C-alpha positions in Angstrom: 0.0 -0.1 0.0 1.1 3.6 -0.8 1.1 6.1 2.1 1.5 9.8 2.4 3.6 10.5 5.4 6.4 12.6 6.9 10.2 12.1 6.9 12.4 13.9 9.3 15.1 16.2 8.2 17.0 19.1 9.9 19.5 19.0 12.5 19.3 17.7 16.2 16.7 19.7 17.9 15.7 21.5 14.7 13.3 19.2 13.0 12.1 19.9 9.4 9.8 17.4 7.7 9.0 16.7 4.0 5.5 15.2 3.0 6.5 12.3 1.0 4.5 9.4 -0.9 6.0 6.0 -0.1 5.5 2.4 0.1 4.0 1.6 3.7 6.8 -1.1 4.2 9.7 1.3 3.5 11.3 2.9 6.7 10.6 6.3 7.8 13.9 8.0 6.2 14.1 5.2 3.6 13.3 5.4 0.0 10.2 7.2 -1.3 8.3 7.7 -4.5 7.8 11.7 -4.5 7.9 14.6 -2.4 4.9 16.6 -2.5 5.5 19.3 0.3 7.3 20.3 3.5 6.3 21.1 6.9 8.3 23.4 9.4 7.1 23.4 13.0 9.7 25.5 14.4 8.6 28.7 12.6 5.9 30.9 14.1 3.4 30.2 12.8 4.4 26.8 11.5 5.0 26.7 7.8 3.1 24.2 5.7 3.7 23.8 2.0 1.9 21.4 -0.2 1.4 20.5 -3.8 -2.3 20.2 -3.7 -2.4 18.9 -7.2 0.0 16.1 -6.4 -1.8 15.2 -3.1 -5.0 14.9 -4.7 -3.4 12.9 -7.4 -2.2 10.4 -5.1 -5.3 10.2 -2.8 -6.9 9.5 -5.9 -4.8 6.5 -6.8 -5.5 5.3 -3.4 -2.7 6.6 -1.4 -3.6 6.6 2.3 -2.3 9.8 4.3 -1.2 9.2 7.7 -3.4 11.0 10.8 -0.6 13.7 11.1 -0.5 14.2 7.4 -4.3 14.5 7.1 -4.5 17.2 9.9 -1.8 19.3 7.8 -3.5 19.0 4.6 -6.5 20.2 6.1 -4.6 23.1 7.9 -2.9 23.8 4.2 -6.5 23.8 2.9 -6.5 20.8 0.6 
């Protein structure tokens, strides 16, 4: 199954996340299919950038967003 989830980037104590499309069996920071956005929780207010066209495309193809990503997509207005 394909999932839309977060992968952690950034330095120690300075997290930065990419919103990716990946196989559900792949590890968190492992191989992915496509990057569709970013999430920076350290900025005030937190910064969410998502390519809504690609997100809709992958959800239409059966990709399941995780609970966290689903909330971020709703916040971003997708």
